[in-house]
C-alpha positions in Angstrom: -15.7 36.9 10.9 -15.6 38.1 7.4 -16.9 35.6 4.9 -14.3 34.5 2.4 -15.3 35.2 -1.2 -15.7 32.1 -3.4 -15.0 34.0 -6.5 -11.7 33.0 -8.2 -9.2 35.7 -9.3 -7.5 34.7 -12.5 -3.9 35.5 -13.2 -1.8 34.9 -16.3 0.6 32.1 -15.7 4.1 32.6 -17.2 4.4 29.0 -18.4 2.5 25.7 -18.1 4.0 23.2 -15.7 5.1 20.3 -17.9 4.3 16.7 -17.0 7.6 14.8 -17.1 5.7 11.6 -18.2 3.5 13.1 -20.8 3.6 11.1 -24.1 5.6 8.3 -22.4 6.7 5.5 -24.7 9.4 2.9 -24.7 10.2 0.1 -22.3 9.0 -0.5 -18.8 9.5 -3.3 -16.2 6.8 -5.0 -14.2 8.1 -7.4 -11.5 11.4 -7.6 -13.3 10.0 -8.3 -16.8 11.1 -5.8 -19.4 8.4 -5.1 -22.0 7.0 -2.4 -24.2 5.4 0.2 -22.0 2.2 0.3 -24.0 1.8 -3.4 -23.3 2.7 -3.4 -19.6 -0.2 -4.0 -17.2 -1.1 -5.0 -13.7 -4.1 -6.9 -12.3 -7.4 -5.0 -11.9 -7.3 -6.5 -8.3 -3.9 -4.9 -7.5 -4.3 -3.0 -4.2 -2.3 -0.1 -5.5 -5.0 0.5 -8.1 -7.9 -0.3 -5.7 -6.8 1.4 -2.5 -3.6 3.4 -3.3 -1.9 0.8 -1.1 1.8 1.3 -2.1 4.8 3.5 -2.2 7.0 5.1 -4.9 10.1 7.1 -5.6 10.9 9.4 -8.5 14.5 10.3 -9.3 16.6 11.6 -12.1 19.6 10.4 -14.1 22.3 12.7 -15.4 24.5 11.4 -18.2 22.9 8.0 -17.6 23.8 7.9 -13.9 21.0 7.8 -11.3 21.4 10.8 -8.9 21.2 10.1 -5.2 19.9 6.6 -5.9 21.0 5.2 -2.5 19.1 7.9 -0.7 15.9 7.1 -2.8 16.2 3.4 -2.1 16.7 4.0 1.6 13.6 6.2 1.7 11.7 3.5 -0.3 12.6 1.1 2.5 11.5 3.5 5.2 8.2 4.1 3.4 7.7 0.4 3.2 8.3 -0.1 6.9 5.9 2.8 7.7 3.0 1.1 5.9 4.0 -2.4 6.9 4.9 -3.5 3.3 7.6 -6.1 2.7 9.8 -5.2 -0.1 10.2 -8.2 -2.4 13.9 -7.7 -3.3 17.1 -6.3 -1.9 18.5 -2.9 -3.0 20.9 -4.5 -5.4 18.0 -6.0 -7.4 16.3 -2.6 -7.7 19.6 -1.1 -8.9 19.9 -3.8 -11.7 16.3 -3.3 -12.8 16.7 0.5 -12.8 19.9 0.2 -14.9 18.1 -2.2 -17.3 15.2 0.2 -17.9 17.4 3.2 -18.4 19.6 1.3 -20.9 16.6 -0.2 -22.7 15.2 3.2 -23.4 18.7 4.6 -24.4 18.4 7.4 -21.9 21.0 9.8 -20.5 19.1 12.6 -18.8 15.8 11.1 -17.6 13.2 10.8 -14.9 12.7 7.3 -13.4 9.6 6.3 -11.5 9.7 3.2 -9.2 6.4 2.0 -7.7 5.8 -0.8 -5.3 2.3 -1.9 -4.4 1.1 -4.5 -2.0 0.0 -6.5 -4.9 -3.1 -8.6 -5.4 -5.2 -9.3 -2.3 -8.6 -10.4 -1.2 -11.6 -8.1 -1.3 -11.7 -5.6 1.5 -9.2 -3.3 3.1 -7.3 -5.9 5.3 -3.9 -6.6 3.8 -3.4 -10.2 2.6 -1.7 -12.6 5.0 0.9 -13.4 2.4 1.9 -10.4 0.3 3.1 -10.6 -3.3 4.1 -7.0 -4.1 4.0 -5.5 -7.6 7.1 -3.6 -8.7 6.7 -1.2 -11.6 9.6 0.8 -13.2 9.6 3.2 -16.2 11.7 6.0 -17.4 11.5 8.8 -19.9 13.7 11.6 -21.2 13.7 14.8 -19.1 16.4 17.4 -19.8 15.2 19.6 -17.0 13.7 23.1 -17.1 14.9 25.7 -19.5 16.8 28.6 -18.0 14.1 31.0 -19.3 11.5 29.2 -17.3 13.6 29.2 -14.2 14.2 33.0 -14.5 10.5 33.6 -14.7 9.8 31.5 -11.7 6.5 30.0 -10.5 3.2 31.6 -9.6 1.8 29.7 -6.6 -1.5 30.0 -4.6 -2.6 28.7 -1.3 -4.7 25.6 -1.6 -8.1 25.3 0.1 -7.1 21.7 1.0 -5.0 21.0 4.0 -2.2 18.5 4.5 -3.3 15.6 6.8 -2.1 15.7 10.3 1.0 13.5 11.0 -1.1 11.2 13.3 -3.6 10.7 10.4 -1.1 9.1 8.0 2.7 8.7 8.3 4.1 11.8 6.6 7.5 10.1 6.1 6.0 7.5 3.8 6.0 8.5 0.1 2.7 6.6 -0.6 0.4 6.4 -3.6 -2.3 8.4 -1.8 -2.0 11.8 -3.5 -5.6 12.8 -3.8 -5.2 16.0 -1.7 -2.3 17.1 -3.9 -4.2 16.3 -7.0 -7.2 18.4 -6.0 -4.9 21.2 -4.9 -3.0 21.1 -8.2 -6.3 21.1 -10.1 -7.4 24.1 -8.1 -4.2 25.9 -8.9 -4.7 25.3 -12.6 -8.2 26.6 -12.4 -6.7 29.8 -10.9 -4.1 30.1 -13.7 -1.3 29.3 -11.2 1.6 26.9 -11.7 1.3 25.1 -8.3 -0.4 25.2 -5.0 0.9 25.4 -1.5 -0.7 23.2 1.2 -1.1 24.4 4.8 -1.0 22.2 7.8 -4.2 21.5 9.7 -3.5 24.4 12.0 -2.8 26.8 9.2 1.0 26.9 9.0 3.0 26.7 5.7 3.7 23.1 4.9 4.7 22.1 1.3 3.9 22.2 -2.4 1.8 19.6 -4.1 4.9 17.6 -4.9 7.7 19.8 -3.5 9.2 21.4 -0.4 9.1 25.1 0.3 12.0 27.5 1.1 11.9 31.2 1.5 14.4 33.9 2.5 13.8 36.7 4.9 16.6 39.1 6.1 19.3 36.7 5.0 17.9 33.7 6.7 16.8 30.6 4.8 13.5 29.5 6.2 11.6 26.2 5.6 8.6 24.6 7.3 9.4 22.1 10.0 8.6 18.4 9.6 6.2 18.9 12.5 3.8 20.4 9.9 3.3 16.9 8.4 5.4 17.5 5.3 7.2 14.8 3.4 10.9 15.4 3.9 12.2 15.4 0.3 15.7 14.2 -0.6 16.4 17.5 -2.5 15.2 19.4 0.6 17.8 17.5 2.7 20.6 18.3 0.2 19.7 22.0 0.2 19.9 22.1 4.0 23.3 20.4 3.8 24.5 22.9 1.2 23.2 25.8 3.2 25.3 24.7 6.2 28.3 24.2 4.0 27.9 27.7 2.6 27.4 29.2 6.1 23.8 30.3 5.3 21.7 30.6 8.4 18.7 28.2 8.4 15.5 28.3 10.4 13.1 25.4 10.4 9.9 26.3 12.1 6.1 27.0 12.0 5.3 29.9 9.7 2.1 31.6 8.8 1.3 32.2 5.1 2.0 36.0 5.7 5.7 35.1 6.2 6.0 33.9 2.6 4.1 36.9 1.3 6.7 39.1 3.0 9.7 37.1 1.9 12.6 38.5 -0.1 12.8 35.4 -2.3 11.4 31.9 -2.4 11.8 28.6 -4.1 10.5 25.0 -4.3 12.6 21.8 -4.4 12.0 18.3 -5.7 13.6 15.8 -8.1 12.4 17.5 -11.3 12.4 21.1 -10.1 15.9 20.9 -8.4 15.7 24.5 -7.1 12.7 26.3 -8.7 12.2 30.0 -7.9 8.8 31.2 -6.9 8.2 34.7 -8.3 4.6 35.3 -7.2 2.2 34.1 -4.5 -1.6 34.7 -4.9 -0.7 37.1 -7.8 1.6 39.3 -5.6 5.3 39.5 -6.5 7.9 38.0 -4.1 10.9 40.3 -3.7 11.9 41.6 -7.2 9.8 38.9 -8.9 13.0 37.2 -10.2 15.3 34.5 -8.7 17.1 36.0 -5.7 20.8 35.8 -4.9 20.5 33.0 -2.3 18.2 31.0 -4.7 20.8 31.3 -7.5 23.6 30.5 -5.2 22.0 27.3 -3.9 20.9 26.2 -7.4 24.5 26.6 -8.6 25.8 24.6 -5.6 23.2 21.9 -6.2 24.1 21.5 -9.9 27.7 21.1 -9.0 26.8 17.9 -7.2 25.4 16.2 -10.3 
């Protein structure tokens, strides 16, 4: 077997991937208490900090209205069940707190982060007999990505790190354990790429570090199957619904990396990206190197939902 070279090829990235929470200031909420974000804190014994023992959701507001909030709150509850965490409050309480944080920060177009940890517990890994979850909410302005950036698309690379098997951790739980994605993202930055794509344990295309992958081949919209261990994003689900509505043929399956490299067009989806074109993979152009017709069509359809 030919030994893989450890030398990194460096490519010029068309634009740096922005951090939606960079330079965050304003108000945040911890367990329902609204306070200055710079003063908000949790215990050093919180299990979310010590063990990554918690779940979260990130969603956007458009014109001050949370987008697909019911879907995000349902997934939050599913994630909680998956890790055996009791959510401390009903959905109506979360809606009120979200509204309070958005209004306190005088936001219209924003990104909101909702985190629930298992709270403070005794030393060791065993969860406490009586849980007291910590709920953290903050929001910041996010107008979305400029059209020029969308036209350029992303340069992605294949990460050396693999997504954990579905029987190693519940893939449908949006948990705080993001170390694999963090290392993959760091690796992508070191290679002058915008993002990394994770493969499943058996080498099939899985997902981006924080996104779901789609690509088009011969008029068919392809996306990795949940069997790969991916987290089924809410934007991913919406895109699949839109594809059916637009009579676009869809195939969910197991794909090798070469399938993406031979694609006519590709894009990633998540809350902040919406539908973000992928123009290059491992330095090689995908299709024309610009957003393809199906990508543009689905992006327009998605934006009409807002």
